[in-house]
C-alpha positions as CSV (number, residue, x, y, z in Angstrom):
1,M,-23.5,10.2,14.3
2,S,-21.6,7.2,12.9
3,T,-23.1,4.1,11.4
4,Y,-23.8,1.3,13.9
5,S,-20.8,-1.1,13.9
6,P,-21.2,-3.3,17.0
7,P,-18.1,-5.1,18.4
8,P,-17.8,-8.7,17.1
9,Y,-19.8,-11.4,18.9
10,A,-17.6,-12.9,21.6
11,R,-18.2,-15.0,24.7
12,L,-20.5,-13.3,27.1
13,D,-18.8,-11.7,30.1
14,V,-21.2,-13.0,32.8
15,V,-20.5,-11.3,36.1
16,Y,-23.2,-13.1,38.1
17,A,-25.8,-15.7,37.3
18,D,-28.4,-17.7,39.3
19,A,-31.9,-19.0,38.7
20,A,-33.4,-15.5,39.0
21,L,-31.1,-13.1,37.3
22,L,-28.0,-12.5,35.3
23,A,-25.5,-9.6,35.4
24,V,-23.5,-9.2,32.2
25,N,-20.7,-6.8,31.3
26,K,-21.8,-4.9,28.2
27,P,-19.0,-3.9,25.9
28,S,-18.9,-0.3,24.6
29,G,-20.4,0.1,21.2
30,L,-23.1,-2.5,21.6
31,L,-26.8,-1.6,22.0
32,S,-28.5,-2.9,25.1
33,V,-31.7,-3.7,23.2
34,P,-32.6,-3.8,19.5
35,G,-32.5,-0.4,17.8
36,R,-34.9,1.1,15.3
37,G,-34.3,0.4,11.6
38,E,-32.4,-2.2,9.8
39,G,-29.0,-3.4,11.0
40,K,-29.6,-2.7,14.6
41,Q,-30.9,-6.0,15.8
42,D,-27.5,-7.1,17.1
43,C,-27.5,-6.1,20.8
44,L,-26.6,-7.5,24.2
45,T,-30.1,-8.7,24.8
46,A,-30.1,-10.8,21.6
47,R,-26.6,-12.2,22.5
48,V,-27.7,-13.1,26.0
49,Q,-30.9,-14.8,24.8
50,R,-28.8,-17.1,22.6
51,E,-27.5,-18.7,25.8
52,F,-30.2,-17.8,28.2
53,P,-33.6,-17.9,26.3
54,D,-35.6,-16.8,29.4
55,A,-33.5,-13.6,29.9
56,L,-35.3,-10.3,29.8
57,A,-33.7,-6.9,29.9
58,V,-34.6,-4.9,33.0
59,H,-32.8,-1.6,32.2
60,R,-30.4,-0.1,29.6
61,L,-27.1,1.4,29.1
62,D,-26.2,3.9,26.4
63,M,-24.5,2.3,23.4
64,G,-21.1,3.8,24.2
65,T,-21.3,2.9,27.9
66,S,-19.9,-0.3,29.1
67,G,-20.5,-2.3,32.3
68,L,-23.2,-4.0,34.4
69,L,-26.5,-4.8,32.9
70,I,-29.1,-6.9,34.7
71,F,-31.4,-9.5,33.0
72,A,-34.3,-11.2,34.7
73,R,-34.9,-14.9,34.3
74,G,-38.6,-15.0,33.3
75,E,-41.5,-12.7,33.5
76,A,-42.2,-12.9,37.2
77,V,-38.7,-11.8,38.2
78,H,-38.7,-9.2,35.4
79,S,-41.8,-7.6,37.0
80,L,-40.1,-7.6,40.5
81,L,-36.8,-6.1,39.2
82,S,-38.6,-3.5,37.1
83,R,-40.4,-2.4,40.3
84,F,-37.1,-2.2,42.2
85,F,-35.7,0.2,39.6
86,R,-38.9,2.3,39.5
87,E,-38.9,2.6,43.3
88,R,-35.2,3.5,43.3
89,R,-34.3,0.4,45.4
90,V,-31.3,-0.2,43.1
91,A,-28.2,1.9,43.8
92,K,-25.8,2.4,40.9
93,R,-22.2,3.6,40.6
94,Y,-20.3,4.5,37.4
95,L,-16.7,5.5,36.7
96,A,-15.9,8.1,34.1
97,V,-12.9,10.0,32.8
98,V,-13.7,13.7,32.3
99,A,-12.0,16.8,31.0
100,G,-10.6,19.2,33.5
101,Q,-10.4,19.3,37.3
102,L,-13.6,19.3,39.3
103,A,-14.0,22.0,41.9
104,P,-15.3,21.2,44.4
105,P,-14.1,17.6,44.1
106,A,-17.4,16.2,45.4
107,G,-20.9,17.4,45.1
108,E,-24.3,17.1,43.4
109,I,-25.5,18.1,40.0
110,D,-29.2,19.0,40.2
111,L,-30.3,20.1,36.7
112,P,-33.7,19.2,35.1
113,L,-33.5,17.4,31.8
114,I,-35.7,17.0,28.8
115,C,-35.4,15.5,25.3
116,D,-34.0,18.0,22.7
117,W,-36.6,16.9,20.1
118,P,-35.2,18.7,17.0
119,N,-31.9,17.1,17.8
120,R,-32.9,13.8,19.3
121,P,-31.6,11.6,20.8
122,R,-29.8,14.5,22.5
123,Q,-31.1,15.6,25.9
124,K,-30.8,19.1,27.3
125,V,-31.1,21.1,30.5
126,D,-34.5,22.8,30.7
127,F,-35.5,24.7,33.9
128,S,-39.1,25.2,32.7
129,L,-40.1,21.8,31.3
130,G,-37.3,19.4,32.3
131,K,-37.8,16.5,34.7
132,A,-35.9,16.6,38.0
133,S,-32.5,14.9,37.7
134,L,-29.9,14.4,40.3
135,T,-26.3,13.1,40.1
136,R,-23.8,12.8,42.9
137,Y,-20.1,12.9,42.0
138,Q,-16.7,12.3,43.7
139,A,-13.4,13.0,42.0
140,L,-11.0,10.1,42.5
141,H,-7.8,11.4,40.8
142,Y,-6.7,14.4,38.7
143,A,-3.9,14.1,36.2
144,P,-2.5,17.6,35.6
145,E,-0.3,16.5,32.7
146,S,-3.4,15.6,30.6
147,N,-5.9,17.8,32.5
148,M,-8.3,14.8,33.0
149,S,-10.1,13.5,36.1
150,R,-11.3,10.0,37.1
151,V,-14.7,10.5,38.7
152,E,-17.2,8.2,40.5
153,L,-20.8,9.0,39.7
154,E,-24.1,8.1,41.4
155,P,-27.2,8.7,39.3
156,V,-30.0,9.2,41.9
157,T,-32.5,9.6,39.1
158,G,-32.3,7.6,35.8
159,R,-32.9,10.1,33.0
160,S,-31.7,9.4,29.4
161,H,-28.0,10.5,29.0
162,Q,-28.2,12.0,32.5
163,L,-24.6,11.5,33.5
164,R,-23.3,12.7,30.1
165,V,-25.4,15.8,30.1
166,H,-24.8,16.7,33.7
167,L,-21.0,16.4,33.4
168,A,-21.0,18.5,30.2
169,A,-23.2,21.1,31.8
170,L,-20.7,21.3,34.7
171,G,-18.0,22.0,32.2
172,H,-16.4,18.6,32.5
173,P,-17.6,16.5,29.5
174,I,-16.9,12.8,29.5
175,L,-14.0,11.9,27.2
176,G,-15.1,10.2,23.9
177,D,-18.7,11.5,24.1
178,E,-19.8,12.2,20.5
179,L,-23.0,14.0,21.6
180,Y,-21.9,16.2,24.4
181,G,-18.1,16.0,24.5
182,G,-17.2,18.8,22.2
183,M,-13.4,18.6,21.8
184,A,-13.3,16.0,24.5
185,E,-14.9,13.6,22.0
186,L,-11.5,13.4,20.3
187,L,-9.5,12.6,23.5
188,A,-10.6,8.9,23.7
189,P,-11.5,6.1,21.2
190,R,-14.7,5.4,23.1
191,L,-17.0,6.9,25.7
192,L,-15.1,6.6,28.9
193,L,-18.1,5.7,31.1
194,H,-18.5,2.4,32.8
195,A,-21.2,1.0,35.1
196,T,-19.1,-0.5,37.9
197,D,-21.5,-1.3,40.8
198,L,-25.1,-2.2,41.5
199,W,-26.7,-2.8,44.8
200,L,-30.2,-4.3,45.0
201,P,-32.4,-6.8,47.0
202,H,-32.3,-10.2,45.5
203,P,-35.8,-10.7,43.9
204,L,-36.2,-14.2,45.5
205,T,-34.4,-14.1,48.8
206,A,-34.5,-10.3,49.6
207,T,-30.9,-10.5,50.7
208,D,-28.6,-7.6,49.7
209,L,-26.8,-8.3,46.4
210,H,-23.7,-6.3,45.4
211,L,-22.5,-6.7,41.9
212,H,-19.1,-5.2,40.8
213,C,-17.4,-5.0,37.4
214,P,-14.1,-3.0,37.2
215,A,-13.7,-0.5,34.4
216,P,-11.4,-1.4,31.5
217,F,-9.9,2.1,31.3
């Protein structure tokens, strides 16, 4: 894997903000939270806390993934939002560009996942020891000239690298994926995976909140 070279610090792309929470568009190539070891302290959480000192990360996106990341404003809201994620009260949608044409064009990928410890952080399908993992997909467009498909993804569970492993296991790796893409890694300058939508109850008002951030690809 390449050395960590985060994108230059720039103005935060704040999609939503109120007294309870923030939603920020994370750029590809930036860690969500500090990484292990020297030189990995620059991350979206650190950048957000420069402007919003009370912000606390509630969930994460892979370094290569861009898109919506929610931050709680304070410990009490953090506890509530963390519970919403644990109880699967937060619905998520992602957009990806994958190799090949999906058939059928819509369906579910139900494959149990576990960490591939000798090769971590890689994950793998394991029918004996893996944790139940479910992804729903819907093909949006197929480009025959490049043999690539735009796909909407819904992770029902939230395992590490779930979307990336599931698509690769289906035979349609996400373009630009350095861990699971194979030759598809070379077809894009970044991982073509973006968190586009989140639906959740507002932690203070309980009203339905829909957050949207269009993909840059």
